[in-house]
C-alpha positions in Angstrom: -8.4 9.3 -19.3 -6.0 7.1 -21.3 -2.9 5.5 -19.6 -0.6 7.3 -22.0 -2.0 10.6 -21.0 -1.7 9.7 -17.3 2.0 8.6 -17.7 2.9 11.7 -19.9 1.4 14.0 -17.3 3.3 12.1 -14.6 6.7 12.4 -16.3 6.2 16.0 -17.3 5.2 17.2 -13.8 7.0 14.7 -11.6 3.6 14.0 -9.9 0.8 11.5 -10.0 -1.8 13.3 -8.0 -0.6 13.5 -4.4 2.3 11.2 -5.2 5.7 12.6 -5.9 9.3 12.2 -4.6 9.4 14.0 -1.3 5.7 13.6 -0.6 4.7 13.1 3.1 3.6 9.5 3.5 0.7 10.5 5.7 -0.6 12.8 3.0 -0.4 9.9 0.4 -2.2 7.4 2.6 -4.9 10.1 3.4 -5.5 10.5 -0.3 -5.2 6.9 -1.5 -5.9 4.8 1.5 -3.9 2.0 3.0 -1.5 0.3 0.5 -0.2 -3.2 0.4 3.3 -3.9 1.7 5.5 -5.1 -1.2 8.8 -5.3 0.6 10.1 -4.4 4.1 13.5 -3.0 4.8 16.7 -5.1 4.9 18.7 -6.5 7.8 15.7 -6.7 10.2 15.0 -3.0 9.7 11.4 -2.0 9.1 12.3 1.0 6.9 12.7 1.9 4.1 9.6 0.1 2.8 8.2 -0.5 -0.6 4.4 -0.1 -0.8 2.0 -0.7 -3.7 -1.3 0.5 -4.9 -1.9 -1.8 -7.8 1.0 -1.3 -10.2 2.0 2.0 -8.5 4.9 1.3 -6.2 6.4 3.8 -3.7 9.6 3.5 -1.7 9.1 5.3 1.7 12.0 6.3 3.9 12.1 6.0 7.7 11.4 9.8 7.8 8.1 9.0 6.1 8.9 10.7 2.8 8.4 9.1 -0.6 11.8 8.5 -2.1 10.9 6.7 -5.3 7.7 6.4 -7.4 7.4 3.6 -10.0 4.6 2.5 -12.3 5.2 -1.1 -13.3 3.7 -1.8 -16.7 5.2 -5.2 -17.5 3.6 -7.6 -15.0 0.3 -8.5 -16.7 -2.2 -7.6 -19.4 -3.5 -4.6 -17.5 -1.9 -1.7 -15.6 -3.8 -0.9 -12.4 -3.5 2.6 -10.8 -5.5 4.1 -8.0 -8.6 5.7 -9.5 -8.0 8.8 -7.4 -4.9 9.5 -9.5 -5.8 8.0 -12.8 -9.5 8.6 -13.2 -12.2 6.1 -14.1 -11.6 2.5 -12.9 -7.8 3.0 -12.9 -7.4 -0.2 -15.0 -5.7 0.3 -18.4 -4.4 -2.0 -21.1 -0.7 -2.9 -20.8 1.7 -3.5 -23.7 2.5 0.1 -24.4 4.7 0.5 -27.4 7.7 2.9 -27.6 6.2 4.8 -30.6 2.9 5.4 -28.7 4.7 6.5 -25.5 6.9 8.9 -27.4 3.9 10.3 -29.3 2.1 10.9 -26.0 5.1 12.7 -24.5 5.3 14.9 -27.6 1.6 15.7 -27.5 2.0 16.6 -23.8 4.9 18.9 -24.6 7.2 16.8 -22.5 10.8 16.8 -23.8 12.7 13.6 -23.6 15.9 12.1 -24.7 17.5 8.6 -24.9 19.3 7.6 -21.7 22.5 5.7 -22.7 23.5 4.3 -19.3 20.3 2.2 -19.2 20.2 1.4 -22.9 21.9 -1.9 -23.8 21.1 -5.4 -25.1 17.3 -5.9 -25.1 16.6 -2.7 -23.1 16.3 1.0 -23.9 15.5 3.9 -21.6 14.3 7.4 -22.2 14.6 10.2 -19.7 11.9 13.0 -19.5 13.9 16.1 -19.0 11.4 18.1 -16.9 11.2 15.6 -14.1 14.2 13.3 -14.7 11.7 10.3 -15.0 13.0 7.2 -16.6 10.9 5.2 -19.0 12.4 1.8 -19.6 11.5 -0.5 -22.5 12.1 -4.1 -23.1 12.8 -5.1 -26.7 11.5 -8.6 -27.4 13.4 -10.5 -30.1 12.1 -9.5 -33.5 9.5 -7.1 -32.0 9.2 -3.4 -31.1 10.1 -2.1 -27.7 7.4 -2.4 -24.9 7.2 -0.1 -21.9 8.3 -2.0 -18.7 8.1 0.8 -16.2 8.2 4.5 -15.4 10.2 5.8 -12.4 10.5 9.1 -10.7 13.8 8.7 -9.0 14.8 10.2 -5.6 17.3 12.9 -5.2 19.8 10.7 -3.3 18.0 11.6 0.0 20.3 10.9 2.9 17.8 10.5 5.7 19.0 12.1 8.9 15.8 11.1 10.8 16.5 9.1 13.9 15.2 5.6 14.0 11.7 5.9 15.4 11.9 3.0 18.0 8.8 4.3 19.8 6.7 3.8 16.6 5.0 0.4 16.8 5.6 0.0 13.0 9.4 0.0 13.7 9.5 -2.8 16.2 11.0 -6.0 15.0 
């Protein structure tokens, strides 16, 4: 499967295999294995945490629900996603151009529109209307826009879960 097809399906459905906003963290790790820790919580808190599977990054709330899904496409020459959600090796070429991304969304029947609040200077953003996913592009001087990342945003989840002090992962 091509990376444009994977991303178009993701922004149309709001899912990347078992990964979606609101997914139970235990279900995600059961399907994809153990991730790498990208960033722990602030102020000596262990949660929320940002985990990664290659270029797929997931913010996980202390209630162990996924609150943000992001695919980073700007960091190197290749985009790496878990093969379980992307097929094949999970490694794809980076440098995805705006016109190619828009064409893939159109082929997938995924409506989109420009997103003015995140369009300024050398950046433009589209929003996929079925899922609310944001596709953000960087515009290098004198060049065409290049996809930087795709994000499935949380719904403003206000976690009411108590701090899980008995959980060894929560100990300072």
